[in-house]
PDB file of the backbone (N, CA, C, O) and the ligand in Angstrom, with CONECT records:
HET     ZN  A 101       1
ATOM      1  N   MET A   1       0.842  -1.155  -0.029  1.00  0.00           N
ATOM      2  CA  MET A   1      -0.032   0.015   0.000  1.00  0.00           C
ATOM      3  C   MET A   1       0.819   1.262  -0.029  1.00  0.00           C
ATOM      4  O   MET A   1       1.772   1.383   0.741  1.00  0.00           O
ATOM      5  N   SER A   2       0.483   2.208  -0.923  1.00  0.00           N
ATOM      6  CA  SER A   2       1.319   3.314  -0.991  1.00  0.00           C
ATOM      7  C   SER A   2       0.508   4.537  -0.548  1.00  0.00           C
ATOM      8  O   SER A   2      -0.622   4.684  -1.017  1.00  0.00           O
ATOM      9  N   ARG A   3       0.988   5.394   0.291  1.00  0.00           N
ATOM     10  CA  ARG A   3       0.253   6.558   0.728  1.00  0.00           C
ATOM     11  C   ARG A   3       0.211   7.684  -0.354  1.00  0.00           C
ATOM     12  O   ARG A   3      -0.745   8.456  -0.414  1.00  0.00           O
ATOM     13  N   TYR A   4       1.212   7.752  -1.157  1.00  0.00           N
ATOM     14  CA  TYR A   4       1.324   8.749  -2.108  1.00  0.00           C
ATOM     15  C   TYR A   4       1.376   8.242  -3.606  1.00  0.00           C
ATOM     16  O   TYR A   4       2.277   7.516  -4.027  1.00  0.00           O
ATOM     17  N   LYS A   5       0.318   8.698  -4.362  1.00  0.00           N
ATOM     18  CA  LYS A   5       0.273   8.041  -5.731  1.00  0.00           C
ATOM     19  C   LYS A   5       1.392   8.649  -6.617  1.00  0.00           C
ATOM     20  O   LYS A   5       1.785   8.050  -7.618  1.00  0.00           O
ATOM     21  N   ASN A   6       1.877   9.794  -6.251  1.00  0.00           N
ATOM     22  CA  ASN A   6       2.925  10.409  -7.171  1.00  0.00           C
ATOM     23  C   ASN A   6       4.291  10.408  -6.480  1.00  0.00           C
ATOM     24  O   ASN A   6       5.072  11.340  -6.669  1.00  0.00           O
ATOM     25  N   GLY A   7       4.586   9.393  -5.693  1.00  0.00           N
ATOM     26  CA  GLY A   7       5.826   9.378  -5.046  1.00  0.00           C
ATOM     27  C   GLY A   7       5.903  10.203  -3.834  1.00  0.00           C
ATOM     28  O   GLY A   7       4.842  10.529  -3.301  1.00  0.00           O
ATOM     29  N   ASN A   8       7.067  10.600  -3.309  1.00  0.00           N
ATOM     30  CA  ASN A   8       7.098  11.302  -2.102  1.00  0.00           C
ATOM     31  C   ASN A   8       6.907  12.787  -2.419  1.00  0.00           C
ATOM     32  O   ASN A   8       7.739  13.363  -3.121  1.00  0.00           O
ATOM     33  N   PRO A   9       5.839  13.427  -1.926  1.00  0.00           N
ATOM     34  CA  PRO A   9       5.518  14.854  -2.252  1.00  0.00           C
ATOM     35  C   PRO A   9       6.542  15.809  -1.688  1.00  0.00           C
ATOM     36  O   PRO A   9       6.645  16.938  -2.169  1.00  0.00           O
ATOM     37  N   LYS A  10       7.278  15.418  -0.720  1.00  0.00           N
ATOM     38  CA  LYS A  10       8.255  16.328  -0.217  1.00  0.00           C
ATOM     39  C   LYS A  10       9.411  16.530  -1.206  1.00  0.00           C
ATOM     40  O   LYS A  10      10.167  17.495  -1.094  1.00  0.00           O
ATOM     41  N   ARG A  11       9.538  15.642  -2.143  1.00  0.00           N
ATOM     42  CA  ARG A  11      10.558  15.743  -3.136  1.00  0.00           C
ATOM     43  C   ARG A  11      10.155  16.362  -4.503  1.00  0.00           C
ATOM     44  O   ARG A  11      10.945  16.567  -5.426  1.00  0.00           O
ATOM     45  N   GLN A  12       8.841  16.630  -4.514  1.00  0.00           N
ATOM     46  CA  GLN A  12       8.355  17.125  -5.800  1.00  0.00           C
ATOM     47  C   GLN A  12       8.488  18.634  -5.946  1.00  0.00           C
ATOM     48  O   GLN A  12       8.302  19.371  -4.978  1.00  0.00           O
ATOM     49  N   SER A  13       8.816  19.108  -7.179  1.00  0.00           N
ATOM     50  CA  SER A  13       8.768  20.490  -7.402  1.00  0.00           C
ATOM     51  C   SER A  13       7.375  21.012  -7.761  1.00  0.00           C
ATOM     52  O   SER A  13       6.541  20.333  -8.358  1.00  0.00           O
ATOM     53  N   ARG A  14       7.193  22.248  -7.358  1.00  0.00           N
ATOM     54  CA  ARG A  14       5.967  22.952  -7.730  1.00  0.00           C
ATOM     55  C   ARG A  14       6.327  24.119  -8.714  1.00  0.00           C
ATOM     56  O   ARG A  14       7.486  24.526  -8.801  1.00  0.00           O
ATOM     57  N   PHE A  15       5.363  24.612  -9.407  1.00  0.00           N
ATOM     58  CA  PHE A  15       5.703  25.665 -10.396  1.00  0.00           C
ATOM     59  C   PHE A  15       4.712  26.845 -10.200  1.00  0.00           C
ATOM     60  O   PHE A  15       3.520  26.632  -9.981  1.00  0.00           O
ATOM     61  N   ILE A  16       5.205  28.024 -10.281  1.00  0.00           N
ATOM     62  CA  ILE A  16       4.403  29.226 -10.250  1.00  0.00           C
ATOM     63  C   ILE A  16       4.435  29.767 -11.574  1.00  0.00           C
ATOM     64  O   ILE A  16       5.503  30.002 -12.140  1.00  0.00           O
ATOM     65  N   CYS A  17       3.153  30.007 -12.172  1.00  0.00           N
ATOM     66  CA  CYS A  17       3.150  30.649 -13.528  1.00  0.00           C
ATOM     67  C   CYS A  17       3.511  32.121 -13.399  1.00  0.00           C
ATOM     68  O   CYS A  17       3.011  32.842 -12.536  1.00  0.00           O
ATOM     69  N   LEU A  18       4.430  32.547 -14.322  1.00  0.00           N
ATOM     70  CA  LEU A  18       4.918  33.973 -14.276  1.00  0.00           C
ATOM     71  C   LEU A  18       3.800  34.865 -14.867  1.00  0.00           C
ATOM     72  O   LEU A  18       3.835  36.069 -14.612  1.00  0.00           O
ATOM     73  N   GLN A  19       2.897  34.407 -15.570  1.00  0.00           N
ATOM     74  CA  GLN A  19       1.904  35.196 -16.156  1.00  0.00           C
ATOM     75  C   GLN A  19       0.725  35.596 -15.260  1.00  0.00           C
ATOM     76  O   GLN A  19       0.235  36.725 -15.215  1.00  0.00           O
ATOM     77  N   CYS A  20       0.320  34.498 -14.532  1.00  0.00           N
ATOM     78  CA  CYS A  20      -0.929  34.753 -13.676  1.00  0.00           C
ATOM     79  C   CYS A  20      -0.479  34.753 -12.175  1.00  0.00           C
ATOM     80  O   CYS A  20      -1.250  35.066 -11.268  1.00  0.00           O
ATOM     81  N   LEU A  21       0.793  34.388 -11.982  1.00  0.00           N
ATOM     82  CA  LEU A  21       1.223  34.329 -10.550  1.00  0.00           C
ATOM     83  C   LEU A  21       0.451  33.462  -9.627  1.00  0.00           C
ATOM     84  O   LEU A  21       0.317  33.747  -8.437  1.00  0.00           O
ATOM     85  N   GLN A  22      -0.081  32.354 -10.203  1.00  0.00           N
ATOM     86  CA  GLN A  22      -0.650  31.399  -9.364  1.00  0.00           C
ATOM     87  C   GLN A  22       0.067  30.110  -9.589  1.00  0.00           C
ATOM     88  O   GLN A  22       0.787  29.977 -10.578  1.00  0.00           O
ATOM     89  N   GLU A  23      -0.113  29.065  -8.633  1.00  0.00           N
ATOM     90  CA  GLU A  23       0.572  27.896  -8.757  1.00  0.00           C
ATOM     91  C   GLU A  23      -0.017  27.122  -9.920  1.00  0.00           C
ATOM     92  O   GLU A  23      -1.236  27.043 -10.068  1.00  0.00           O
ATOM     93  N   ASN A  24       0.834  26.560 -10.732  1.00  0.00           N
ATOM     94  CA  ASN A  24       0.514  25.744 -11.865  1.00  0.00           C
ATOM     95  C   ASN A  24       0.280  24.335 -11.400  1.00  0.00           C
ATOM     96  O   ASN A  24       1.203  23.540 -11.223  1.00  0.00           O
ATOM     97  N   LYS A  25      -1.035  24.043 -11.203  1.00  0.00           N
ATOM     98  CA  LYS A  25      -1.383  22.693 -10.645  1.00  0.00           C
ATOM     99  C   LYS A  25      -1.083  21.545 -11.553  1.00  0.00           C
ATOM    100  O   LYS A  25      -0.856  20.435 -11.072  1.00  0.00           O
ATOM    101  N   LEU A  26      -1.069  21.777 -12.972  1.00  0.00           N
ATOM    102  CA  LEU A  26      -0.712  20.797 -13.831  1.00  0.00           C
ATOM    103  C   LEU A  26       0.732  20.239 -13.644  1.00  0.00           C
ATOM    104  O   LEU A  26       1.070  19.095 -13.947  1.00  0.00           O
ATOM    105  N   ALA A  27       1.486  21.131 -13.141  1.00  0.00           N
ATOM    106  CA  ALA A  27       2.923  20.715 -13.072  1.00  0.00           C
ATOM    107  C   ALA A  27       3.295  20.037 -11.792  1.00  0.00           C
ATOM    108  O   ALA A  27       4.457  19.688 -11.580  1.00  0.00           O
ATOM    109  N   GLN A  28       2.316  19.843 -10.925  1.00  0.00           N
ATOM    110  CA  GLN A  28       2.511  19.257  -9.577  1.00  0.00           C
ATOM    111  C   GLN A  28       3.207  17.930  -9.582  1.00  0.00           C
ATOM    112  O   GLN A  28       3.998  17.641  -8.684  1.00  0.00           O
ATOM    113  N   GLY A  29       2.936  17.124 -10.563  1.00  0.00           N
ATOM    114  CA  GLY A  29       3.408  15.690 -10.496  1.00  0.00           C
ATOM    115  C   GLY A  29       4.810  15.555 -11.045  1.00  0.00           C
ATOM    116  O   GLY A  29       5.346  14.447 -11.081  1.00  0.00           O
ATOM    117  N   ILE A  30       5.447  16.689 -11.490  1.00  0.00           N
ATOM    118  CA  ILE A  30       6.738  16.534 -12.134  1.00  0.00           C
ATOM    119  C   ILE A  30       7.756  16.220 -11.125  1.00  0.00           C
ATOM    120  O   ILE A  30       7.860  16.870 -10.085  1.00  0.00           O
ATOM    121  N   GLN A  31       8.546  15.173 -11.444  1.00  0.00           N
ATOM    122  CA  GLN A  31       9.617  14.835 -10.554  1.00  0.00           C
ATOM    123  C   GLN A  31      11.023  14.863 -11.293  1.00  0.00           C
ATOM    124  O   GLN A  31      11.097  14.528 -12.475  1.00  0.00           O
ATOM    125  N   ARG A  32      12.012  15.224 -10.652  1.00  0.00           N
ATOM    126  CA  ARG A  32      13.321  15.288 -11.324  1.00  0.00           C
ATOM    127  C   ARG A  32      14.235  14.360 -10.652  1.00  0.00           C
ATOM    128  O   ARG A  32      14.137  14.025  -9.472  1.00  0.00           O
ATOM    129  N   LYS A  33      15.180  13.946 -11.525  1.00  0.00           N
ATOM    130  CA  LYS A  33      16.206  13.000 -10.975  1.00  0.00           C
ATOM    131  C   LYS A  33      17.305  13.881 -10.484  1.00  0.00           C
ATOM    132  O   LYS A  33      17.915  13.643  -9.442  1.00  0.00           O
ATOM    133  N   SER A  34      17.544  14.897 -11.252  1.00  0.00           N
ATOM    134  CA  SER A  34      18.693  15.866 -10.836  1.00  0.00           C
ATOM    135  C   SER A  34      18.237  17.155 -10.298  1.00  0.00           C
ATOM    136  O   SER A  34      17.180  17.649 -10.691  1.00  0.00           O
ATOM    137  N   GLN A  35      18.930  17.686  -9.475  1.00  0.00           N
ATOM    138  CA  GLN A  35      18.476  19.045  -8.881  1.00  0.00           C
ATOM    139  C   GLN A  35      18.831  20.212  -9.902  1.00  0.00           C
ATOM    140  O   GLN A  35      19.960  20.318 -10.381  1.00  0.00           O
ATOM    141  N   ARG A  36      17.880  21.001 -10.175  1.00  0.00           N
ATOM    142  CA  ARG A  36      18.137  22.124 -10.909  1.00  0.00           C
ATOM    143  C   ARG A  36      18.537  23.275 -10.108  1.00  0.00           C
ATOM    144  O   ARG A  36      18.366  23.274  -8.889  1.00  0.00           O
ATOM    145  N   LYS A  37      19.102  24.336 -10.782  1.00  0.00           N
ATOM    146  CA  LYS A  37      19.459  25.474 -10.019  1.00  0.00           C
ATOM    147  C   LYS A  37      18.222  26.152  -9.525  1.00  0.00           C
ATOM    148  O   LYS A  37      17.113  25.920 -10.005  1.00  0.00           O
ATOM    149  N   LYS A  38      18.442  26.993  -8.557  1.00  0.00           N
ATOM    150  CA  LYS A  38      17.304  27.729  -7.899  1.00  0.00           C
ATOM    151  C   LYS A  38      16.678  28.623  -8.965  1.00  0.00           C
ATOM    152  O   LYS A  38      17.389  29.129  -9.834  1.00  0.00           O
ATOM    153  N   PHE A  39      15.374  28.825  -8.918  1.00  0.00           N
ATOM    154  CA  PHE A  39      14.636  29.727  -9.684  1.00  0.00           C
ATOM    155  C   PHE A  39      14.718  29.277 -11.162  1.00  0.00           C
ATOM    156  O   PHE A  39      14.867  30.116 -12.051  1.00  0.00           O
ATOM    157  N   HIS A  40      14.622  27.977 -11.421  1.00  0.00           N
ATOM    158  CA  HIS A  40      14.746  27.486 -12.796  1.00  0.00           C
ATOM    159  C   HIS A  40      13.356  27.797 -13.377  1.00  0.00           C
ATOM    160  O   HIS A  40      12.307  27.602 -12.761  1.00  0.00           O
ATOM    161  N   ILE A  41      13.449  28.312 -14.650  1.00  0.00           N
ATOM    162  CA  ILE A  41      12.215  28.681 -15.511  1.00  0.00           C
ATOM    163  C   ILE A  41      11.977  27.638 -16.416  1.00  0.00           C
ATOM    164  O   ILE A  41      12.900  27.114 -17.039  1.00  0.00           O
ATOM    165  N   LYS A  42      10.743  27.279 -16.541  1.00  0.00           N
ATOM    166  CA  LYS A  42      10.307  26.178 -17.543  1.00  0.00           C
ATOM    167  C   LYS A  42       9.031  26.654 -18.285  1.00  0.00           C
ATOM    168  O   LYS A  42       8.212  27.379 -17.720  1.00  0.00           O
ATOM    169  N   ASP A  43       8.890  26.256 -19.489  1.00  0.00           N
ATOM    170  CA  ASP A  43       7.684  26.537 -20.392  1.00  0.00           C
ATOM    171  C   ASP A  43       6.688  25.443 -19.976  1.00  0.00           C
ATOM    172  O   ASP A  43       7.009  24.274 -20.190  1.00  0.00           O
ATOM    173  N   LEU A  44       5.520  25.717 -19.407  1.00  0.00           N
ATOM    174  CA  LEU A  44       4.559  24.791 -19.097  1.00  0.00           C
ATOM    175  C   LEU A  44       3.175  25.340 -19.481  1.00  0.00           C
ATOM    176  O   LEU A  44       2.935  26.546 -19.533  1.00  0.00           O
ATOM    177  N   THR A  45       2.258  24.348 -19.752  1.00  0.00           N
ATOM    178  CA  THR A  45       0.884  24.694 -20.052  1.00  0.00           C
ATOM    179  C   THR A  45       0.292  25.098 -18.652  1.00  0.00           C
ATOM    180  O   THR A  45       0.453  24.435 -17.627  1.00  0.00           O
ATOM    181  N   CYS A  46      -0.433  26.303 -18.746  1.00  0.00           N
ATOM    182  CA  CYS A  46      -1.149  26.816 -17.562  1.00  0.00           C
ATOM    183  C   CYS A  46      -2.570  26.873 -17.755  1.00  0.00           C
ATOM    184  O   CYS A  46      -3.027  27.540 -18.684  1.00  0.00           O
ATOM    185  N   LEU A  47      -3.315  26.236 -16.965  1.00  0.00           N
ATOM    186  CA  LEU A  47      -4.834  26.260 -17.080  1.00  0.00           C
ATOM    187  C   LEU A  47      -5.370  27.522 -16.681  1.00  0.00           C
ATOM    188  O   LEU A  47      -6.418  27.914 -17.194  1.00  0.00           O
ATOM    189  N   ASN A  48      -4.729  28.248 -15.767  1.00  0.00           N
ATOM    190  CA  ASN A  48      -5.256  29.520 -15.377  1.00  0.00           C
ATOM    191  C   ASN A  48      -5.074  30.487 -16.472  1.00  0.00           C
ATOM    192  O   ASN A  48      -5.692  31.550 -16.429  1.00  0.00           O
ATOM    193  N   CYS A  49      -4.279  30.215 -17.453  1.00  0.00           N
ATOM    194  CA  CYS A  49      -4.113  31.133 -18.628  1.00  0.00           C
ATOM    195  C   CYS A  49      -4.581  30.396 -19.863  1.00  0.00           C
ATOM    196  O   CYS A  49      -3.864  30.280 -20.857  1.00  0.00           O
ATOM    197  N   ASP A  50      -5.805  29.899 -19.772  1.00  0.00           N
ATOM    198  CA  ASP A  50      -6.447  29.272 -20.850  1.00  0.00           C
ATOM    199  C   ASP A  50      -5.654  28.174 -21.605  1.00  0.00           C
ATOM    200  O   ASP A  50      -5.769  27.979 -22.816  1.00  0.00           O
ATOM    201  N   GLY A  51      -4.886  27.516 -20.824  1.00  0.00           N
ATOM    202  CA  GLY A  51      -4.069  26.330 -21.381  1.00  0.00           C
ATOM    203  C   GLY A  51      -2.954  26.825 -22.209  1.00  0.00           C
ATOM    204  O   GLY A  51      -2.416  26.016 -22.965  1.00  0.00           O
ATOM    205  N   LYS A  52      -2.507  28.117 -22.169  1.00  0.00           N
ATOM    206  CA  LYS A  52      -1.345  28.597 -22.905  1.00  0.00           C
ATOM    207  C   LYS A  52      -0.051  28.113 -22.333  1.00  0.00           C
ATOM    208  O   LYS A  52       0.033  27.784 -21.150  1.00  0.00           O
ATOM    209  N   ILE A  53       0.898  28.068 -23.112  1.00  0.00           N
ATOM    210  CA  ILE A  53       2.250  27.888 -22.589  1.00  0.00           C
ATOM    211  C   ILE A  53       2.825  29.125 -21.909  1.00  0.00           C
ATOM    212  O   ILE A  53       2.964  30.176 -22.534  1.00  0.00           O
ATOM    213  N   CYS A  54       3.155  28.996 -20.633  1.00  0.00           N
ATOM    214  CA  CYS A  54       3.688  30.122 -19.904  1.00  0.00           C
ATOM    215  C   CYS A  54       5.065  29.717 -19.275  1.00  0.00           C
ATOM    216  O   CYS A  54       5.440  28.558 -19.104  1.00  0.00           O
ATOM    217  N   LYS A  55       5.738  30.824 -18.967  1.00  0.00           N
ATOM    218  CA  LYS A  55       6.915  30.681 -18.282  1.00  0.00           C
ATOM    219  C   LYS A  55       6.596  30.410 -16.829  1.00  0.00           C
ATOM    220  O   LYS A  55       5.930  31.212 -16.174  1.00  0.00           O
ATOM    221  N   CYS A  56       7.069  29.282 -16.322  1.00  0.00           N
ATOM    222  CA  CYS A  56       6.787  28.944 -14.936  1.00  0.00           C
ATOM    223  C   CYS A  56       8.093  28.781 -14.210  1.00  0.00           C
ATOM    224  O   CYS A  56       9.065  28.230 -14.725  1.00  0.00           O
ATOM    225  N   ILE A  57       8.079  29.311 -12.921  1.00  0.00           N
ATOM    226  CA  ILE A  57       9.319  29.234 -12.080  1.00  0.00           C
ATOM    227  C   ILE A  57       9.174  28.075 -11.163  1.00  0.00           C
ATOM    228  O   ILE A  57       8.088  27.822 -10.642  1.00  0.00           O
ATOM    229  N   GLU A  58      10.292  27.330 -10.941  1.00  0.00           N
ATOM    230  CA  GLU A  58      10.120  26.123 -10.208  1.00  0.00           C
ATOM    231  C   GLU A  58      10.292  26.544  -8.686  1.00  0.00           C
ATOM    232  O   GLU A  58      11.033  27.460  -8.331  1.00  0.00           O
ATOM    233  N   VAL A  59       9.548  25.797  -7.859  1.00  0.00           N
ATOM    234  CA  VAL A  59       9.686  25.787  -6.450  1.00  0.00           C
ATOM    235  C   VAL A  59      10.174  24.451  -6.005  1.00  0.00           C
ATOM    236  O   VAL A  59       9.376  23.516  -5.934  1.00  0.00           O
ATOM    237  N   ARG A  60      11.426  24.298  -5.701  1.00  0.00           N
ATOM    238  CA  ARG A  60      11.913  22.987  -5.328  1.00  0.00           C
ATOM    239  C   ARG A  60      11.471  22.695  -3.935  1.00  0.00           C
ATOM    240  O   ARG A  60      11.130  23.564  -3.132  1.00  0.00           O
ATOM    241  N   TYR A  61      11.499  21.449  -3.708  1.00  0.00           N
ATOM    242  CA  TYR A  61      10.983  20.975  -2.304  1.00  0.00           C
ATOM    243  C   TYR A  61      11.878  21.644  -1.223  1.00  0.00           C
ATOM    244  O   TYR A  61      11.434  21.724  -0.078  1.00  0.00           O
ATOM    245  N   CYS A  62      12.977  22.076  -1.486  1.00  0.00           N
ATOM    246  CA  CYS A  62      13.814  22.744  -0.436  1.00  0.00           C
ATOM    247  C   CYS A  62      13.692  24.232  -0.403  1.00  0.00           C
ATOM    248  O   CYS A  62      14.244  24.879   0.488  1.00  0.00           O
ATOM    249  N   ASP A  63      12.949  24.823  -1.396  1.00  0.00           N
ATOM    250  CA  ASP A  63      12.828  26.199  -1.525  1.00  0.00           C
ATOM    251  C   ASP A  63      11.584  26.721  -0.677  1.00  0.00           C
ATOM    252  O   ASP A  63      10.646  25.955  -0.454  1.00  0.00           O
ATOM    253  N   SER A  64      11.586  27.927  -0.243  1.00  0.00           N
ATOM    254  CA  SER A  64      10.456  28.591   0.479  1.00  0.00           C
ATOM    255  C   SER A  64       9.504  29.079  -0.694  1.00  0.00           C
ATOM    256  O   SER A  64       9.946  29.787  -1.598  1.00  0.00           O
ATOM    257  N   PHE A  65       8.192  28.675  -0.646  1.00  0.00           N
ATOM    258  CA  PHE A  65       7.283  28.984  -1.661  1.00  0.00           C
ATOM    259  C   PHE A  65       7.119  30.538  -1.605  1.00  0.00           C
ATOM    260  O   PHE A  65       6.936  31.115  -2.677  1.00  0.00           O
ATOM    261  N   ASP A  66       7.166  31.201  -0.552  1.00  0.00           N
ATOM    262  CA  ASP A  66       6.967  32.671  -0.481  1.00  0.00           C
ATOM    263  C   ASP A  66       8.169  33.295  -1.193  1.00  0.00           C
ATOM    264  O   ASP A  66       8.010  34.279  -1.915  1.00  0.00           O
ATOM    265  N   GLU A  67       9.343  32.750  -1.006  1.00  0.00           N
ATOM    266  CA  GLU A  67      10.495  33.393  -1.544  1.00  0.00           C
ATOM    267  C   GLU A  67      10.495  33.313  -3.004  1.00  0.00           C
ATOM    268  O   GLU A  67      10.882  34.253  -3.698  1.00  0.00           O
ATOM    269  N   VAL A  68      10.034  32.119  -3.522  1.00  0.00           N
ATOM    270  CA  VAL A  68      10.000  31.970  -4.943  1.00  0.00           C
ATOM    271  C   VAL A  68       8.878  32.765  -5.510  1.00  0.00           C
ATOM    272  O   VAL A  68       8.968  33.180  -6.666  1.00  0.00           O
ATOM    273  N   MET A  69       7.804  33.014  -4.767  1.00  0.00           N
ATOM    274  CA  MET A  69       6.707  33.837  -5.244  1.00  0.00           C
ATOM    275  C   MET A  69       7.197  35.315  -5.435  1.00  0.00           C
ATOM    276  O   MET A  69       6.864  35.995  -6.405  1.00  0.00           O
ATOM    277  N   ASP A  70       7.972  35.730  -4.484  1.00  0.00           N
ATOM    278  CA  ASP A  70       8.496  37.041  -4.582  1.00  0.00           C
ATOM    279  C   ASP A  70       9.350  37.283  -5.855  1.00  0.00           C
ATOM    280  O   ASP A  70       9.304  38.322  -6.515  1.00  0.00           O
ATOM    281  N   LYS A  71      10.121  36.227  -6.123  1.00  0.00           N
ATOM    282  CA  LYS A  71      10.958  36.190  -7.364  1.00  0.00           C
ATOM    283  C   LYS A  71      10.139  36.133  -8.547  1.00  0.00           C
ATOM    284  O   LYS A  71      10.440  36.761  -9.562  1.00  0.00           O
ATOM    285  N   ALA A  72       9.021  35.338  -8.451  1.00  0.00           N
ATOM    286  CA  ALA A  72       8.107  35.209  -9.619  1.00  0.00           C
ATOM    287  C   ALA A  72       7.498  36.581  -9.941  1.00  0.00           C
ATOM    288  O   ALA A  72       7.305  36.892 -11.117  1.00  0.00           O
ATOM    289  N   LYS A  73       7.195  37.394  -8.952  1.00  0.00           N
ATOM    290  CA  LYS A  73       6.590  38.726  -9.245  1.00  0.00           C
ATOM    291  C   LYS A  73       7.559  39.599  -9.892  1.00  0.00           C
ATOM    292  O   LYS A  73       7.191  40.365 -10.782  1.00  0.00           O
ATOM    293  N   GLU A  74       8.788  39.539  -9.505  1.00  0.00           N
ATOM    294  CA  GLU A  74       9.779  40.208 -10.173  1.00  0.00           C
ATOM    295  C   GLU A  74      10.009  39.920 -11.570  1.00  0.00           C
ATOM    296  O   GLU A  74      10.070  40.811 -12.417  1.00  0.00           O
ATOM    297  N   LEU A  75      10.156  38.507 -11.861  1.00  0.00           N
ATOM    298  CA  LEU A  75      10.335  38.007 -13.137  1.00  0.00           C
ATOM    299  C   LEU A  75       9.091  38.206 -14.046  1.00  0.00           C
ATOM    300  O   LEU A  75       9.214  38.321 -15.265  1.00  0.00           O
ATOM    301  N   SER A  76       7.914  38.242 -13.430  1.00  0.00           N
ATOM    302  CA  SER A  76       6.649  38.440 -14.196  1.00  0.00           C
ATOM    303  C   SER A  76       6.615  39.747 -14.876  1.00  0.00           C
ATOM    304  O   SER A  76       6.097  39.884 -15.984  1.00  0.00           O
ATOM    305  N   LYS A  77       7.180  40.734 -14.200  1.00  0.00           N
ATOM    306  CA  LYS A  77       7.351  42.029 -14.940  1.00  0.00           C
ATOM    307  C   LYS A  77       8.272  42.029 -16.202  1.00  0.00           C
ATOM    308  O   LYS A  77       8.061  42.729 -17.193  1.00  0.00           O
ATOM    309  N   MET A  78       9.260  41.210 -16.059  1.00  0.00           N
ATOM    310  CA  MET A  78      10.180  41.144 -17.229  1.00  0.00           C
ATOM    311  C   MET A  78       9.535  40.306 -18.327  1.00  0.00           C
ATOM    312  O   MET A  78       9.661  40.692 -19.488  1.00  0.00           O
ATOM    313  N   TYR A  79       8.855  39.191 -18.060  1.00  0.00           N
ATOM    314  CA  TYR A  79       8.370  38.336 -19.017  1.00  0.00           C
ATOM    315  C   TYR A  79       7.066  38.810 -19.555  1.00  0.00           C
ATOM    316  O   TYR A  79       6.828  38.643 -20.751  1.00  0.00           O
ATOM    317  N   TYR A  80       6.159  39.414 -18.734  1.00  0.00           N
ATOM    318  CA  TYR A  80       4.727  39.561 -19.088  1.00  0.00           C
ATOM    319  C   TYR A  80       4.353  41.047 -18.637  1.00  0.00           C
ATOM    320  O   TYR A  80       3.275  41.277 -18.089  1.00  0.00           O
ATOM    321  N   SER A  81       5.243  41.987 -18.881  1.00  0.00           N
ATOM    322  CA  SER A  81       5.071  43.334 -18.465  1.00  0.00           C
ATOM    323  C   SER A  81       3.674  43.908 -18.685  1.00  0.00           C
ATOM    324  O   SER A  81       2.979  44.319 -17.756  1.00  0.00           O
ATOM    325  N   ARG A  82       3.291  43.915 -20.001  1.00  0.00           N
ATOM    326  CA  ARG A  82       2.051  44.607 -20.199  1.00  0.00           C
ATOM    327  C   ARG A  82       0.852  43.672 -20.492  1.00  0.00           C
ATOM    328  O   ARG A  82      -0.294  44.122 -20.494  1.00  0.00           O
ATOM    329  N   GLU A  83       1.115  42.391 -20.737  1.00  0.00           N
ATOM    330  CA  GLU A  83       0.121  41.494 -21.220  1.00  0.00           C
ATOM    331  C   GLU A  83      -0.966  41.141 -20.273  1.00  0.00           C
ATOM    332  O   GLU A  83      -2.064  40.770 -20.687  1.00  0.00           O
ATOM    333  N   ASN A  84      -0.669  41.255 -18.929  1.00  0.00           N
ATOM    334  CA  ASN A  84      -1.576  40.652 -17.954  1.00  0.00           C
ATOM    335  C   ASN A  84      -2.089  41.686 -16.972  1.00  0.00           C
ATOM    336  O   ASN A  84      -2.446  41.406 -15.828  1.00  0.00           O
ATOM    337  N   ILE A  85      -2.100  42.867 -17.485  1.00  0.00           N
ATOM    338  CA  ILE A  85      -2.538  44.048 -16.583  1.00  0.00           C
ATOM    339  C   ILE A  85      -3.979  43.795 -15.972  1.00  0.00           C
ATOM    340  O   ILE A  85      -4.140  44.028 -14.774  1.00  0.00           O
ATOM    341  N   ASN A  86      -4.881  43.397 -16.630  1.00  0.00           N
ATOM    342  CA  ASN A  86      -6.267  43.251 -16.185  1.00  0.00           C
ATOM    343  C   ASN A  86      -6.268  42.332 -14.965  1.00  0.00           C
ATOM    344  O   ASN A  86      -6.847  42.705 -13.945  1.00  0.00           O
ATOM    345  N   LYS A  87      -5.641  41.136 -15.017  1.00  0.00           N
ATOM    346  CA  LYS A  87      -5.654  40.204 -13.851  1.00  0.00           C
ATOM    347  C   LYS A  87      -4.954  40.745 -12.717  1.00  0.00           C
ATOM    348  O   LYS A  87      -5.402  40.592 -11.580  1.00  0.00           O
ATOM    349  N   GLU A  88      -3.871  41.376 -12.949  1.00  0.00           N
ATOM    350  CA  GLU A  88      -2.928  42.009 -11.902  1.00  0.00           C
ATOM    351  C   GLU A  88      -3.926  43.043 -11.213  1.00  0.00           C
ATOM    352  O   GLU A  88      -4.004  42.989  -9.985  1.00  0.00           O
ATOM    353  N   ASN A  89      -4.607  43.874 -11.822  1.00  0.00           N
ATOM    354  CA  ASN A  89      -5.428  44.943 -11.344  1.00  0.00           C
ATOM    355  C   ASN A  89      -6.528  44.290 -10.405  1.00  0.00           C
ATOM    356  O   ASN A  89      -6.813  44.819  -9.331  1.00  0.00           O
ATOM    357  N   ASN A  90      -7.081  43.227 -10.803  1.00  0.00           N
ATOM    358  CA  ASN A  90      -8.131  42.584 -10.054  1.00  0.00           C
ATOM    359  C   ASN A  90      -7.653  42.071  -8.709  1.00  0.00           C
ATOM    360  O   ASN A  90      -8.384  41.980  -7.723  1.00  0.00           O
ATOM    361  N   ARG A  91      -6.371  41.743  -8.746  1.00  0.00           N
ATOM    362  CA  ARG A  91      -5.912  40.980  -7.537  1.00  0.00           C
ATOM    363  C   ARG A  91      -4.980  41.716  -6.720  1.00  0.00           C
ATOM    364  O   ARG A  91      -4.448  41.101  -5.796  1.00  0.00           O
ATOM    365  N   LYS A  92      -4.692  42.929  -6.904  1.00  0.00           N
ATOM    366  CA  LYS A  92      -3.944  43.780  -6.024  1.00  0.00           C
ATOM    367  C   LYS A  92      -2.987  43.003  -5.009  1.00  0.00           C
ATOM    368  O   LYS A  92      -3.188  43.038  -3.795  1.00  0.00           O
ATOM    369  N   VAL A  93      -2.023  42.363  -5.541  1.00  0.00           N
ATOM    370  CA  VAL A  93      -1.108  41.566  -4.659  1.00  0.00           C
ATOM    371  C   VAL A  93      -0.227  42.530  -3.899  1.00  0.00           C
ATOM    372  O   VAL A  93       0.216  43.545  -4.435  1.00  0.00           O
ATOM    373  N   GLY A  94       0.012  42.215  -2.691  1.00  0.00           N
ATOM    374  CA  GLY A  94       0.955  42.666  -1.893  1.00  0.00           C
ATOM    375  C   GLY A  94       1.354  43.998  -1.592  1.00  0.00           C
ATOM    376  O   GLY A  94       2.276  44.203  -0.802  1.00  0.00           O
TER     377      GLY A  94
HETATM  378 ZN    ZN A 101      -0.789  31.098 -15.829  1.00  0.00          ZN2+
END
């Protein structure tokens, strides 16, 4: 009997979409054999962005989600400076 269907969740990376700044739930099951560098950016499909391919930043199991979220906000301005103004205004983050 296994408690976790996707392996050990403590070792799984999560991803934050740089366009909508929400966690990319599609990417949750991704597991890596080798450790990537911190703040690794990957192109992933994001359901929050109508299934578009978005730049997503990796939150490794050893990283603080909040820290990566801060970085994501910074990078979001670089990658998606003008494209996502509507959603940003609706959500007044931080
Ligand atoms: Zn997104």
